[in-house]
N, C-alpha and C positions, 0 to 999 in steps of 0.2 A: 504493501499500500504506502503510495509519495505521501510523502510529507505533505502537511497542510499549512499551508503558511498565513504572517498575520494580513499579506497583500491579497489572498485568498480570502481570507474570513470576510475583509471588508466589500471584496469585490461581490461575494455572494449578498451581502448583506444590504449596500448599498443602495439607495434610488436613485440611480444616476440621474435622472431627470429634476431631482429635488437637491439640489445640494445640503449636505450637512445631514441628513435623514435617513435613518439606517431601520431597517425590520428587524425584528430578533423573533426567528424562531415560528413563524408563521405556516410553515409549508414542508418540514422536514419530514423522514420517517423517524422512525427511532423518538414519540414525544414520550418523554416522562418527566417529570417535576425533577430529578436529575439531570436528565440530559440538558434541558432550559436551563438551568443553572448553567452546566457548562459551556451551554452558547454563550447566554449572558456574560459569564468571566471573558471569554476568548474574545468578545466583541472591544468590551471594556479593553483590556489588555491590549488588543490590536491596535486600536484606536488612540490607547496611550504610544506603543513604538512606532506607529505612526507619524506620531504626531499630529492629528487630528482633536487631540483631546491637550492639556496639559493644565499643571498647577494653576486653579484659580479659574480655569475654564469653565462657564456655564454651561449644562449638560439637564436638557427635560426629558424625562422619562414617562412618555403615556401610559399607562397600564399599572395598576397595583398589586398584580399578581405575583405569583413566584418568579419567574423572570425579572419583572421590571423590577421589584424589588432587590433582586440580587445586584442586577446592573447598577442601578441606584447607590447601595451598599457598596459596593466594587470601586465605583467613582470617588464616591464621598471619600472612601480610606486613603484613597492615590492623590487628594485634592480639589477633585472639584465641585465645583459649589453646583447643588443636584439640586433641582424642582421634582416633586412626583406629581402626575399628575393622575385621577382615577376617578370615574363616573359613578361608582356605588358609594354608597355611602360609610363601607368598611373598605380597607385593605385585605386581599387574601378571600374575595367575598364568596366564590366560587367553591371554595370546600373547608372553609374555615369551620364550619361548622356541622361537617360530615361526621358521623361516627360510625360508619359503616364500613365503608371502601379502605382498604389498607396500601398504602402507600411503601414499598420499597424500591432503596434506589440503585438497586443491579440487578434484582430477579429477573426483570427479562432479558439481560443479558445469557440467563442458562441455554445452555450447560457452558459458557466460557469460565474460564478460573476466573475468580473471584466475584461471578453471580450471586454468592451468598452472603457476601459479608454488609451486615445492617448498617454500616453508618455510609452516609455519602461520602466524606471527607473533602469534601469543599473547606476553602480559604473561608468563606464568607458564607454567613446564615447556614450552618451545618445542621444536620439533623439526622436522626435514626428511626430505621423501620419503625412505625407506627398506626393507627389508624389518622387518617387523612384531617380532621379535628385536632388531633393531638401534636401532630405534626405542624400545623399551621399556628398550634399555640407556641411553638417550639421556637419559629421561626421569628414570630413578633416578639415575644422576650430577648429574642438579641437583634429584633433589629430597632426596637426602643431606645438604648442606650446610644448606638450609633447616630439616632434622628438628634438626638440632644449635643451626642460627640461633636457631630460635624456640622449642623443649622444645617440637616435637608429640610426643604421647604416641601409640606405634603399639601395638596387639595384635593379633598374629596366632594363628591357627589356636581361632580363638574359638567356642565352643557356648553355645548356650542362651541369646543374647541377648535381652530384652524390655524393650518400653519400658511400664513401669507404667501404669495408667490413672491421669488428672489433667485435670480440667479446667484448668488455669494453666499457666505454665511457673514458674520449672526443670520438667524433665522427669526422673525418676529411671529410671535403667539400670540393669539385673545381666545379668552376664556371667561367664561360665565360661573360661579361660583350662588356664594348669595347677593353677588355684586360682581360689576363688569373690572376685568384686568387686561394685562397684558405685559411682555418680556420678550427679550431679546438671548437665542441663545444660539453656542457656536457648534453644538450637536444637540441633534433630536434622535431617541431615541422609541420607535412606535412596538412596546411590549405590549400587543393588544389582546393577547393568545389567539385562541383559534376560534373563537364567536359562539355563538347559539347552536344546540344542534338541529340538525333538519328535524324535521315530521312527518309523520305520514297520514295523509289525508283517512281520516278514519278510524284510526288507531288512537290508541291512548298517549300521553306525554305524559313521560317519566325521564326527567334528569338524571343522566349518569351520577350525578353529586348530590341527588335528592336522598335519605336514609330512605330506604321499602321495605318489605317482609320476603322480597325473593327466597330468601334461604330459610324462610321457618317453614318447619313443616305445618302439614295443612292437616286438621285431625278430622274433618269431616266424613263422615262414611260416605260408601260408594267409589263413584271411579275416580280416577286421577283426573288431577287438572292438566288440562291439554294447554300446552307456552306454545308459541311460534316466536322466535328470534329474530330479526332479521338484522344482518348485518353480519361479514365475518372479520373485521378486525379485532382489536384486543376488548373494546368493551362489549362488542357483540359474543365473543366466544367467554369471556371473564361470567357473563351474566346464564349463558347457556352450562358452564360451569355451576352454577351456585344453583339454578333451577333444578339440574339432575344429579347433584354429589350433596348426600347429606351430610352438614355441619360445615358445608364448604366454608376455610377462610384463605386467606392469601398466603399468610403468615405462617400456616401448615405445608404448605405444599411441600416442600423441601424435606422436611421432617413424616410428611405422613407416604408421601408418594417417591419422591424424587432422590432420595437419601439412599436407596439400596446402591450395594458395588455390583450387582448383575446388571446396574444400568450403562457400568463402565463402554460398552462396546456400542451403545446406544449413543449415548454422547457424544464419542467419536465422530458414527456416522452423520449424525446431527453436525457438528462443525463442520466438517468436509461437505456436506450437500448443500450449506447456508455459502459457504466460499466460490461452489461450482454454480451457483446461482446469480452471483454478484458479480463473477466472470461472464455468465451470460450464457452457458452451457447445459442451460434447460429453462425451459420459460416456467411462468407461474402455474400453468394449470397443471404441471407436471409434478406439482407438491401431492397431490394427496397418492398418488403411485408409486414415488418415491417412498412417501412416509409410512406406505404398506408395505415395503421393501424394510423395512427397517428390520434388526434381530430381534426374537424372541423376548417379550416381557412380562414372563410368567406373574413373576409378585408383584409386580404393578399394578397388571388385568384381574388380579385376584383380588387386590386391595379398591380398585375401580369396581368391582362387582359389589365387594360386600358393600360398601358405602353410596350404591345407590338406591337414591328414594324410590318407594312404591307410592309414592302420592302426584306422581308427574309424570306425564311426557312430555319430549319437545323436538319440534322438527327445526332446523337451521337454514334461513333460507341466505341465498346471494346473487347478485347478479349475475356472477358467473359461473359456469355448466359446473366447476367442480369447487370444491368448500374450503381449502386452504389457501390463503391469501396470504403474498408478500408481505401487506401490510401487519400481519400481525404478528406477534413474536415468536420467536423457535419455541418460549415453553406454551404458550396458549394453543398454538399450532398441533405439536405434542399431544397434549393430555384432550384436545377434542379428536386426534385420529383417531386415538385406544379407545374413546369412548365408540366411535362410529366403528372402530375394526369389531368389538365386543358387541354390536348390533344395537347401542341402545339409544343411536341418536340418526334422524332422516335427515337428508340433506333435500330441497327443494329449491333450485336455479330458478331465475325470473322475476320482474319486475311485478309490485302485489297491486291488487286491487280491495278495499276493506269496505265491510258496509256490518254495523252492529246490528244486534238483532235484540232486540231490548226482554223481548217475550222468552226469549230463551237465555238472556243474559251472557252472551256468548259473540263472537267475530265471526262475520262470516267471509273468507279469504279466498280471493278467486286469484291464481298465480300465472300471471300472463306470459305469452312464447315473445319472440325480435318483434312480432307485428303489432302487440296488443292483444291479441285474442286468447279470450280465457284457456288453458289447457286443464284445468280442472278446480275443485273449490271443495274445500276444506271449513270446517268450523274448530274454531278453538276460543279456550275460556279468559286467554290474556295473551296479549302480543306485545313485545317489548322489541323499540326498534332503535339500531344503533348505526344508523347511517354517515357518521361523521357529522362535523358542524359547517354550519356558513360561514365563509370567511367574513370575522370582524375588520381586516381591512377593509374589504367590498363596503360592508354597511356603512362604517366609521369615518372614510377617506376614501371613498371614491373613486375623487379623482388621481389617488397614487396608484390605487389599484388598477384604473385603465390602462394607466401608463404601464407599470410594472410588474403587474400580475403572472402574465404568463410568463414572460422573462425568468421572473423569481422561481416560479413549479420549476423550472428547467436546472437550474442551478440547485434544486432543491437534496440532489443526490450528492451532492457535495457532506461527506458522514467525518463533520468533527470533533463527535463526543468523543471519540476512541481513547484520542490522544490528544488532550488538552494542552491547549500552545502554552498557558499561565503556568506559574509556581506559587506553591503556597506562600513563599515570601513575597510576592509580587503585590500581595495583601493583609501582611502583615503589620504595617501602618503605615501612615502618612507619612510622604518625605519630609526629610528632613526641612527643617525652614516653614513648612508647612501651617498656616494658620485655620482654623474652622472659620466659617462663615459665621456672618450674625444669623443668630436662629431666629425665623421668625415664626412668628405667634403660630402654634398647632393648632390645627384644628380638631375638635372636641378627642384629645389626642392627650392632653396635658397629664405628666403625671407627678403627685404629691413629690412636696420635698422629704426626704429620707425615705423613698418608695422601697424598699423590701425587695431583692431581686426572688425571681419566683421561685427558681429548683427546679428538679426534675422532681417528680411524685408520681411513685408506682402502686397500682392497689389500691388506692385509697378514691375509687368512685361514687362509690353509695356514702361515703363520709364527708367527701367534697358537695354533692347534690344535698345530704340534708342541711349543711352547714350554710350552703348559699340560700336555700328554701330558709331560714331561720332569717338570715339576713337580708332576704328581698321582701319578707313579710310585710301588710299593709300598715301595720304595727310593730314594727321588731322590737324582740324583747331578750333582756342578757342571757348570752350562751356560753358556758364553758366549757373548754375542750379539755378533756383530763389524759392521761397517760402517766407512763414511767419516761425514766432518763433516755433518752434516744431514739424514741420511739416515733417521731415527725411530727410532733404537733405544730411546730413552729412550720413544718414544711406545709403540713394542711391548713394552716390558717394563711398563709401566701396563698396558695393556692385559691382560696376562694376571695381571698383581697384581688387578684384577678382575673378573676373569671369573667368572661365578657359580659354576662349581666348585670354584673355587678359592678364593670367599669362604665356599663351603662346606667345605671341608676345615680350612682353616688359623684362619677366623675373624678375629679382630683379635689372632693371632699372624701379620701380613703387617706388614712392615719395607722399609720401603725408603729409603736412603741416600744421602745426595747427597754423593760425592766430590772433586767441584769445589777445593776449597782442600784435601784433604788431599795431603801430599807425604810422609810418611812410612806407615810399619806404623803406630804409635803414632795418628798424627791418624785412621786409618782406623778404630781401635779404639774411641777418643774418638766421631767422628761415629757408631759404632754404638751407643755406648753410650747417647750422647742421644738416638737413638731409640726406644731401648728402656726409655728415663725413669731410668736408673742414673744416681746423682749422682757424687760425688766418691767416691774407694775406693780405700783403698791398693792393690788387686791387681786393676785396674780390667777388665784380660783375664778373670782368672775370674770376675769379676763376671758379665761377657759370657756369658760359654762357658756360666755356671749357668744362667742366662737364657736362654739358645737350647737349653739339653737339658731341660728342663725341659717339654716339651710340642713336638708336631710346630711347625715354623713355614717360613715361608717369609722369606728376606731377600732383597732385591734390593742389589745395591753398584752405583750408577750412576756414568758418568765414571771405569772403575776403573783406567784406562788412565794418569789424575793419578799417584795413588802407584807403580804399577808401574813407569813413566819414574824417576819419582825414585828409587825405593827396589826396585829388582828382588828382589835376594836377601828381604828383609823383605818384600815384596806377598807374596810366592809361598810363604813359610815358611807365613803367616797362610791365606792360602787353604788350603792344602792340611789346615791346624789345621781349617779351617770347614769344610772339605769330610768331615772326618772325624765331624761331629758325627751322630751318630743323628736321623734323621727329619728332619733342615733340608734342606731346597730351597734352596741356594743358585744365585743366577743375576746375572753380573756385564755390565755393556755396556761395551765394549771400543771405542774408537775406532780404526779402522782393521782390516788383514787381518793381524795375527798376535796372541796372547793367551799370557796368562800361561801355565804351568806349571802344572796342578792335576790329583795323581794323580783317578785314578776317573772324569776328566770327561768327558762325555759329546760326541760333534762339534758343533764349534759352530754356532751359526745366522746366520746370514750374511746382512743387509740388502743388498737391490739397490733401484734404481730403481724408482720407479712405472710401472704402465702404465699407458697412455690414458686409460684410463675412471677410473681411481682419481685421476691428478691433475686429472681436471677436476672429480669429486666432492670432493676436498678443497676446491680455489679455489671451486667453488660455495657448498661449505658454508660459508664465509666472506663472501664479494661474492656475497652471495645474487641482487641485482640482475642478474646478468651473466646473459645469452642463452646456456644451453650451447651449440647449432646453431650458434651467431655464427663464420664462418671466422675472424676475426679471433683470437678466445679460441684457437682450435684451435694458430695459427700463434704466439699468444702464451707458451700451455705445451709448444709442442714445443722451443724455445728454453732451455727450463729443464731439459731434459733428465732429468726425473723425479725431480730431486731436493727430497722436502718442503718442508724449511725454505724454499727458494728460492720453492715455490709458495706456501705459504702467506705468508711475508711480501709477498709481489706481490699477492696479494690481499685482504692488508690494506690495500695502496696502491692498490686498485681498488675498493675497498667504497664505493659509494656516488656514483660516477665512471664516465664514461663508457668503453666496449672503447676508443671510437679515441681518445680522450684518451688513456688506459693507453699503448694501443701506442706513441701518440705521446712520449710520455715515456719507456718504454723504448727507441724506438730514439735518444735523444739522450743518457741519462743514465742506464739500466741501472742498475751497482752501487746508485748512488743509493736507487732502490727497493727493495732488499734492508735496509733500515735504518726500522723502527720507530721514527716522532719519538720520543725521550725515554729510547730501548731503548741498553742497553748490557750485555746480556748474553749469552749463547749463544742464545736463544732469542726472541730479538728483534732481532737485529743479526747478518748472516751474517758480516760480515767480520769480529768478535772471535770466532765460533764458527771460523772457518780461520786466524785469525791466531794461535792456541791452538797449531793443529799446526803451521802453519808457523813458529813458534819453538820449539817445542819440542825436547827434547832429543838425539831420536833424529836429527834432521833437521842434515847437512852442508850445507858448501858447495859441493858438486859437484852435490846434490842440490836444495838449493835454484835452481844455478844453471841445471840438468833442465828445474826447472819452470816459472821464468821462460820457456825456450825451448818446452814442450808448448802455454803459455799461447797462443803464436801460431798452432798448429794445431788446428783445430775438429776434425779428424779423426783427431787423434793420429799417432802415429810407429810406424813400422813398426821391430821389435827390430833388422831386420839392418841401418836405417839410424842407427842411433844413434851407433856410432863415427864417422860423419861430422861429427855435431855437437860430439859433448864425446872427441875420441879418447881413448882407454884409461881411460877415466871413467865413461863411462857408462849401463853394464850395472850398475855398483854401484850408482851413484846410481836408476838405476830403482826398482833392488831397496827400496830404505829407502822413496819414494815410494808404492808399493803398499803396504807395512807400516805406513805413517803413515795409510795412506786417502785419499793427496792423488792419488792416480794407481790407476790397476788395468792389467792386461794382460787383453787379449780380442782372439784372434783372430788371436795374431801381432803386437799392435801394445802398445802403452801410451798411454791415454787417459786425459784429465781429463772429468769430468764440467762440463756447460755453465756454470752459475753459481760453479763451483770458477774454472775455467778464464777467466770474466770479470772475478774480483776480481783475480784473479794478473796478467793481460795490465794491467790500469788502474795497481794497484798496483808491479809487479817488474818493468818493461820487462827485456829480455836485455842483454849486453854487444856491444856493436856489430859485434866480430868473428866473436862465434858468429850474430847475428842476418844476417849477409854470408852464410855458409855455408848457414844457411835458406832464404835469400833462392833463391841461385845454385840450387842443386839441385832447387827446385821452380817457378823459372821458368821453367827448360832441361827442366822433362820435357815440354811439350805440344808444345812445338818440336822435341824430339829422338823424341819417340813418336807425336805428330800424324800425320805423313808415312805410320807404317805403315799407316796405317788402309786399308781396303782391297786392301792387298797381303798377299802373305806372310810370316805373322807378327801379323798384326793383330789376331789375338784376344789374344796376351798383353798387346798396348798399349792394347787398349783395357780390359782388364780391371785393369790397374797403373792408369791411369788412372780410371776408376770410383773405385779405392778413396782415389785420392788426389788427387779433384774437388775437394772440399770445404776442403783445405789452399790448393791451387794457383787456386782461386779467392779464396780470404779475402786471397791476399799477394798476388795483383794488386790486387784493390780495392785494399789496403793503399796499393803500390805508386803504384799512381795517381793517390793525393794526393800523394806526394810529386813533389822536383823533376827529378830523374832516371825518368821515365817511360813511356822509351822500349821498355825490354826488358818492360815489365809490359804494353803496349800491342798487342807484338808473340807477347806469350804470349796475349792474349787472343785475338788472330784466330786462332792456332793449336790453342786452346781451340775454338773456333766449330765444327771439322772435327769433333771427339770429341762434340760436342754432339749434332750434325746425326747423328752415323751412332749413337747410345747414347740418345739420348732424356734425358738428363740435364741438368740445369742450365736455365736461362734464358737471356737475352741479356742482362741484365742488366750483366754487365762489360765486355761490346761496344758496349755503349750507354753507359758512362764512356769507355770507351778510346777512342770517335769524340767524344767530348767534348774529352776532351784533345786528342787530333789535330788538330780544328779551333782549337780556342785556339793550338796551334802551329803553324798553317798549313800543316800535312803532310798533303795532298790526298791522294798515295797511301793512306796508313795508314788515312785516314776510310774513302775510296771500300772498304777492304778489311774495316773495320767492317762499315760498311753492308751489305756484301754479302755476309757471314756471317749477319748478322742475316736478309736473305734466303734464305737456306739453311735456316736454322732453324726459319721459320717455312712453308717451302713443305715441308721433311716432314712438318710438325706440322698440313699440310693448310689452313693457315692462309692462301688464295691472295691476298687482296684484300692481305694485309700485306706477305706477301715478293712482288707487281706490285712494289707502292710501294717495296718497297724498292732494289730492280732499276733501276727508272729515276730512282730521285737515285743511284744508285753512277754510270751509265753516265758521263755529263757531268762527273763526278770523273776516271772511268779517261781521258775522252777530252783533259781537262785537261794531264794530266802523261803523255799518249801510253802509255799501257800497252794493249794491244791484247790480250794476253789476258786483261785484262779486262774490258774491252769485250767479249768474245767471249765471256767464261762467263755474263754478264747476259742476252748475249741467246739463249743455249741455255737457260738456265733460264726467261726469258718462255717459250720455246717448251714448256719443260716443265710449266708454268701451265696453254695452253692444251690441251696435251692431257690433260690431268688434268679439265680442264674438256670434255672433247670436242667442242672447237673446234679441230677437226682440221687444215681447210687453215689456219689462224693457224699451229696448231704447226709444220705442213709450212715456211710463209714464213720461220718463223724460224731452224730447220734450216739449212736453203738456204742462210739468207742469213750463217748464221754459219761455216758449213763453210770458204769460203776463206780466213775470219779465222784458224782454225786450221791451215789448210795453208802462209798467210803466215807464220805463228810456229815453223813446225815442231811443234805440238801434237799427238802420234798419241793420246795419250789422248781430247781434245778432239773428234777426226775420230773416235773409233772412238763416244764417246756419242751423237754426231750420226747416223750412221750407226744404231745400236740404237735411238732413240729414233721415227725414219723406219721401223725395223720395228714398234716399237709402235704406230704408226699405223695401218699394214697392217694388224696383227692386230686393232686396235679394228672395224676395218671388213670381218674378216674375208677378209681378201685373204691366204691362207695363202701362198702362193706369193712372192709380192713380200716379205712377213714374212722366210721364212724366209733368203731370198737375202739380209737386210740383217744377219740374226743372224750369216749366216756368214761375211758380208763383215767384220763388225765384228769375230768370235771373235778370228783371228789377230794384229789389231791389239793388244787387250787383251793377248795372249799376248808378244805384240812388247817391252810395258814393262812387264809382270811384274803388271797390275792384274788381281789376282785375284777382287774383286767383279764387275768389267765383264765376268768368262769366266761368273762364276753365275751374271749377269744373263741375257748369251744362252742358257745353255744351262737356266736355269727357261722365258725364254720359248718357248723350244721345246720344251719340254715343253707349254705352256699350247697351242701350237698340234696337238698332237698330242688331248690332251684335249678340243679343239674338235671335232676330226676322230673323237672317239670311239674313237679308238688307247691304250686304257687302259694298256698294260702299255707301248710308248715313252711315254706321258707320266710313269708312275711310273717309269721308270728315269730318265729327265731330273732330275725334283725330286730324286730320290733320289743322283743324280751332285750337282747343283747344294746341296744341305743344308749338307754338310761343309764348302764351300769360303764359304759365308755363316757359318758356324760361325768357321772358321779365322780370318777376318779382323775377328769380333766384330762384324756385321752385324744387330741383331735386325731389321729391317724383311723384309728378304730371308729369314730364318730364316722369319717369321711367314707369308711368304707362302708359301714351300716349303711348310708344314703345312699350310694353309687350301687349297691344292692338292691335295694328298692326301688333305684332308678331302672335295673337289669329287668326287676318283674313287672316292670308296666312295660319294658321296651317288649318282654316275651309276650304279652298281650294286646299289644299295640297300640298300647296306650301313649302315644306319641310326647304329648305336650309334656304330660307326669314324667318320663322317662327324663327328657329335655329340659325338666326342672329340678332334678334331682342331681341330675349331673352337674348341672351350673352349682348347685348348691354346692356339693362334693369339690369341687374343682378349686377355689382359694385356699379351703380345709389344707389339700393335698399340696397346691404350693406355703402354705405358713410353714409345713413342718419337715419342706425341702422334698414331697414325698416323688420323687421324678415317675414311678412305676403307677402310682392311683393319678397322676396327672395325664399318662398316656392312654389310660384306659377308660378313663372319662372322654377323652377327646376323640378314643375310637370309638366309643360307643354314639358318641354324636354323630359320627360318619354312618354309623349302622342303621340311625335314624333318619339320617338322609336318602341313606341306600333305598330304603323302604320305601321313603315317600318316591321316589326315584328324582330326586334330588341329586343328579350323580356327581354333577361341579363340586359341590359343597362336600358330597362324602368323596371323592378323590382327595380335596383338598385336607379335610380330617384325617384321610388313612393317611398321607403322605406327610401330614405336622407331627401325628403320632408315631411312624414310623423311626427318627433318627433317637426319640426318647428311647423306645424299647431297645433300641441298638447303644445307647448309652450306659442302660444299668445291664444287657445283654440278655434281656429276657425272649427268651427263644418262643415261645407261644405267643406272646404278644405280635412280634414279628411279622409270624405262620398268620395268626388273623387278622392283621391287615393285608398281606396281601392276599389272601383268601378275597378279601373283601373287594381287591383292586380287580381280582379276576372277574367276580361279579358283577362290577362298571365295565370291564371290560367285554363281557359275554354279550352286552347291548351289540357292539359293534364289529367283532370280529371272535370266531372260536379259537382259533389259530393263536390268539394272543391272550385272550383267557386262558387257553391248555396252559401257555408257559406260566402264568401267574398260580395256575392251580396247582403244576408240577413243582414250582416251587416252595409253595407253602406245604406240601405232602412231606417232602424230603426236611423240613423242618418239624413238621409234627412227630416226623418217625425219626429225630435226632430223641425225643424227648422221652418217651414215649407217650403219645396222647391218642388213645384208641378211639373217643369218641369225636375228634374233628380229625381223625384218618382216616373216617368209616363218609362223614360230613363231602370230604374233598375227592375220595374213589365216587363218589356218589355223584359227584358233579362233574368227574371226567366222564364217568358213563352215560352222563347225556348227551354228552356232545362227541362220542368217543364215533368215529367215520365206522369203523369196521364192527362186525357182529362178535367177533371172538373177541377183538379187546373189550368191546365192553363188555363180556361175561368175565374177563381177568378183572376189571374194575367193582362188579358187582360183587364177585365172591370173596375181595380183600375189602370190601365195607362189612358183610355179614362177618365175617371172622374177627373183624375189628372188634363189632357191636356184639359179636358172642363171647367173646373175651369181657367183658362188663357186666355181661348179664343184660344187655337188653332188650329183649324179646319185642319188645313195642316200637323201638328202630327197625329191626329184622323184618317187622308185617310191615311197615312202611315202604320198606324196600321193596317186600316181594308185592305190594299192591300197583307200585310203581312201573315196575319192570318183568314181573311173573318168576315164574320159575329158572 
């Protein structure tokens, strides 16, 4: 691509017949907010390089959209005297109030490198991907200071602006606002945009920038809503995607659809096609054929299929014979082509004739051929017209349009946006010696003295709406904003202060008063007077009051807690007087959970933690180089507990650094990352902000002692435990901490936000005696309650341990670092049984405990730690990891002579073999360990082995043998009071009944076992029972009931990390789809389950999935189905599993091409079923095939 020069830019944009006049971006392709900004800055840069503009030159910018403001700001920074003209009453009028369209600077460049970068990275009026209205607010927040600093004149509501004839510069302009005016300018830039959208007679008029409900699901019953989308540019294709895809959001495109690595070949091919088109190697009409020939996109197509809306249908219409237009971006072309490829969007070419049929509430549309004759007629419920804009230049400057329109369209192919000519430093500051022009009186845009910067506000939309609503009430009443330190109270009040409706209502009578240093009523009055611009007065309060009474006003008192804590009566009296001023909207931000008493006040607005998405948005708005999808970032933000100040300071520390390095620093330094270099105020240092509260007058010695204790407890403390730690004084101390905002009550506990806890933990450790109370309480919990798991009362024990897990784990880790680590090691070992049961936690504390045990030469405890890690791995289907751990623990148990430990390891190795369908290996292990359990008198171990031998028999469809084993194990479990063992045996008896189609018996068994699993807190057992009840429903073709059960069980399996359970549920959902002839859905489920079965080595599950794929293939090809059936048969034979062996032979018999082969399969099926005594199945076989 040849380099574009400054001369090229001016040649492209200059109106030759009008010296000094330039048209900015009315005709080009690649039209986005970002590309318009690049064009604007390219033009300003070129004008200065070619000396058409110089320092002090007068520039007129006609148009107050994004391009016009960017050009104006860029020129002002470089020293020009700038005047902006806008016919609307507001700048950025087109999209400033839109809360639906998503603007992204680079997304339409996909799949080019850098297209996912959310930040525009322009040196003037920069922005980050967001909803259009939010982007507009961000641009205006940057624009306002530039207006003041550089004296930019602004005229809004401009009418009859004329460029008077002239053969040289300067050019004379005249215009009307409230009065007539004129001026001379060396350069005039026409940034009038693209004009109003074209309409179609008879069709509804819907502006692209108007909030609508296209992407909302339609809940009415009956037939789908029929949409016609006319227009194949980006506007039309975006609305097509919104109409056809559920919850379609531009901000989710990359993550949901385009992030797959499997799209690599497609991306490469798309870029190649785009380059070929630019070089003229194929025509626009060939796009559709070319996109059809792209490599397969199975994952993407599956997601699109999954997201398709069932409440709409859509027809896309365009003038050309083929639907994909060069005027649309690759991104939208590609997604539309995939929908068409799936058969979910129809295309009809030709012009349209539309007639509204009121009786039907529909539109009758005729599709016309080239001669204007109707090809066919259809009815639609709604029509979306996206035919592009009527050129604004033609409407507003007709003479210029006539002179230059056609020529400028020809030049529009010059693509100047891919390689901007300017550098960031070109717009870094005004040239040396520059003097801003004298500020003109702003038009309805003045900003009051000491106006606060707006700042970035994320996740506070609802709170902002509430606060703005209070401020705009006809008779506003005082409103207090409450919250802990660093939560964003000031940010919220500033957001409301700058809200467009608030600006429109109060104009320059908005006052924001910082009260950090005001410790009395008198100092508050002085601070307010200073912001109002009132100098020294004998009666200062009366002057302040008189000024506030003059007209409606907004008064925000920031950090109101400072005077209130020091002078409560005086501050509350002053607030009462302010609250009584007619027309005054009074807002105060107060640190903590308690507010001053003000008569007539509204309920307070409480600011709480940010949600995960908002925390991510805030972090990435500062550390813009961070990868939003990086798991490390998710972990890092989770530890900030949604505290905005902590997130913001951490983002500053992370800016320009890798996440890996930031994470490493966080793990070692933590609190140090909460300080900005050189920062010593509340907004740049978390410690400064927190110490204001900790040292404040409301804090007591007891509350500080409790604060130090709570800082050692990541999960907070149960309120009923507080007296254990600070007898007789804890509850009063807790009340104080909640009132000052350093802690909060939640679900019967008192907690601290993580960054606050981290600061206190490092700076204010608890006393020795109090620390010992906490240590004894929490380290004793796993040993006291862990033994109850699986027994009567185990459910309550499980609930308690889940609630206190974070505290227990945190204290174990700290104690393992100390000299006396024995109690911590024993707590870690006891905690492993809880982790096995519940799915909570990782083996990290066991690894730490093992290292300590080894360093102390304690082989017994080391073996117990390793065995615990093996148990956790086994229940999470990590079989190789579990096997390695048990084989590692065995010699240690032998070394210390621990027979029971050896036995437990051998039994677990048998469990692994059973899970992998290695039945003989499993049987050998169980028969090896049974005498060891008898030797040590361990009844529970014997019962577990006998039950597991029953599991082997059940897997092999040896039902009588399985029943005998379970009935042998049951009384042993009852003897030792092991509820879990009983529940497992009862559930397995249900499995036998289910396999024999004794559905009522199976249901009775599962419903008997389920409350026992719940009683002992066994999540995995609950999941298995629920899944089996789904199996019964499936056998009875009760598909909705079965689906409900599987979807109920799935999250439970995920909770405990049971991969096999997840795989079984997913496969069963595939079976439901298969029975309903939803073959693609069934295939997707089987292919999702297969790798999970392979991961855990479950041969039976793999075989069942492959059999299901064979049933699907049978609809298309007997040859393809035979391959699947034979593959599944070989796996069933490996186990062996006679029931399924018989069913597979039966399928192969049905499709056998020769009689001899059919007889062979029938004989094999009969033999398999006779071996497990299933005469019912043999009889079915005889009924189908005869003798």
